[in-house]
Each structure stands twice: as structure tokens, then as C-alpha cells.
C-alpha positions, 0 to 999 in steps of 0.5 A: 749776203754780207749786208744781210748778215750785218743787218741781222747782227745790228737787229740782234744787239738792238733787240738786246739793248731794248730788252735789257732797258725794259728789265732795268726799267721794270727793276727800277720801278719795283725796287726804287722809288724817289719820292719827296719827304715831309716833316712832321706833323703832317695833315693829310686832306684833299687840297694837298694833291701833289703834282708829282706821282709814282704809280704803283705796281699790280703787286703793291696794289693788290697788297694795299686793297687786302689791307683796306678791305679789313682795316680796324676802325669806323667803316665808311658810312657811304660806301663806294668801291675800292679804286684799282689804280694808286700812286705814291705822293710822298713819304714822311720823316721815317721813324726807322731805316727798315721801313718808309711811311708813304702817303698813297692816293687813288689816281683820276678822280681821287676819293681815297688816300691811305697811309702805308708802311713800306719795307725798305730792307728788300723790293718794296712791300707793304707792311700795313696800310689804313685809310686816312682821308676819304670823300664821298657825297650822294645828292638826292632830290630830297636830301644831301649826304656827305662824308669827309675824312682827313687825318694828322700824323703827329710827331710821335707817330700817332695818326688821328683820323677825323670822320665827318658825316652829314645827311640833310634833308630839304626843308620841304621834305616835311616827313624827314626833314627832322631826321637830318643828322651829323657826326664827327668821330675820331679813330687813333692809330699808332705807328710801331717801331716794326712798321705795323699800325696799331689801332687804339680802340676808343672808350666805349660807353657800355656801363654809364652814358648820359643822353638827351632825346628830342621827340615829337609824335608826327603821327599826332593831328596838328603836330607839324615840325617847324624849321625851329625843330631843326635849328634847335637839335643842331644847336643842342647836339653841337653843344652837348657833344663837347661834354660827352652827352649823347643826343638823338632825335625820335619821331617813331618806334618810341617802344624800342628806341635805340641810343648810340654813342658817338662811335656808332655803338648802341648803348641802351634801348629805352621805351619812351612810349609812356611820355608820348601818351601825356606829351606829343613833343618835348625833350627827355633827359636820361642818365643810365640807371636813373628815371628820365626827366621830362621837359617841355619843348622849347628853344635850345637856349631855354632847354640846355640850362635845364639839362646841364643842371640835371647833369650837374654841369651848371 
């Protein structure tokens, strides 16, 4: 009887210790994070995944997802479901004692990385979060599509997110290979003293723009686009985007052709069908408010000097 009573007391103490330990562990998990710190400037890319991660609670994850569903800036072109499990990798040099700046990634097969400002005045809570690195790809029989984001956090706490996108059609896909496209744009944010993250909206081209259209009427008899067509537009696009000239290719819908700036905003809709009636292939050089200038189809090396002369960029 005495031994049974002692056993009951011992079991009670053991259960109490276990409950106390679990409670302390939960508090530690919710209130204290030991993260390594990195100095600024800091580049965030997928090649820098850390070995030591701190899993986030369901409460913090819920806060993060709320911000990721409504962030300001250019959205992903290749949409994928938001992951449910997240871990903190490290923190950046703090700008205030009231909050930390965490770099967070989803667990397992990493596709997303985010920057979050996290309150330190109480149990951790997310002040604001934005996606800063992203990786997605699609491979189909006739094309490959990929999207990569990476970011730099500068010493003044400006965050520059570079978003690269590419869709390349197979050379054997004669109907679409000329539609291959690539783009690289930047979204800029500033971390403010209160932990909020301010989005700096890009300058819009809604008033003025300069553009080049490389066109071909593929419905015309004998008009088969060659591999040179693709290399020409790649070379032209890479050259002119450095000086703010918009570029697009067109093979159909000539009477209602949308012109987009490098932020994906439609800046104009033009009708180039009169030129198609006279020329089944070539270039149009445009500046808003002026009459387009036609240039016969030629190599990019021959065409670009003509375009630069038109825009006064000789």
C-alpha cells in the first residue's frame, strides 16, 4: 500500500515535470528565436540556403500568408500554390530595436523566400512581409518557361527585387517559335523606421514612349520564319531595353496591337494593318504622337543604326 502511494506521487511529479517542460519549450519557440545575423548589403538567392533553420509556428505562418496574398509589386507570371510550412534562415543587421528583419523560406523543396519585419517588443509578430526570391519552371514538349527572382538589401534598407522571366519555344515549333520572349524588371521597396515596407511604384510610360515592332505576316504564302528571326529579335530587345525603348514582335492581330512597357503595363494600342498590306515582314519604329516609320526586314546589325537615328541616339 505504501509502495503504491509512493508510485502515485512519483508519477504525478513526473507528469508535472513533463508538462512544465513542454510549456517552457512552447514559450521559447514562440518568444525567442536564435538566428544568425548577416550584414548589409545582402543578396538573397536560392544558392544561399542555410543548413540551420528555425521552423515557424502556425500563427506566424498565417500572418505571413496574409501579406503574401496581397503584396504590392509585379506578381509571379508562373503562378504556383503558396507553401504552408516556413522556416526562418537568418536576420539582417537591425535598423531599430523595435523589430528584426528576417529572411524566411518555405521548407522542403524551396520555391519562395520572403523578407519580413518582425516585432521584438513582445512575442514575435509579423509587421509586414514581401516575396523577394522565387523559382518556378514549366517544361512542355514545344516550350520551356522559367521565372527567377532574387533580391539585394542595400545598406540604406532599400530592397531591390530583380524578376527575370523567359519563355522559349522549340525551333521545330514553326507556328510559335517567333513568340519566344524574355523580360527582366525590378521592384523596389524601402523598409521604414516603424517596420512597414513601402513599395516604390515604377515610373509609368502612359504619356510618352518609344517602341520598335518586328512584324511578319505568317499567313502570307511562303512567309516561313527562320532561325535568324529569333536571333534578331533577341539581339534587338537586349540592346534597346537598355535605353528605354520598348520592343515587341507581331505575327497576327495587326489591327489591334497592344504595346506594353517593361512593367507589363499597356501603354498604347496601335493598328499596323496598313503596313501589312504593303509589306509582309519588316520593322516599325514608333514614338507616341508621331507617324510610324517602316524599315525593311534585315539583320539586327543593319536595322539598329536606323532605329537609333530615328530616336536621336546616334
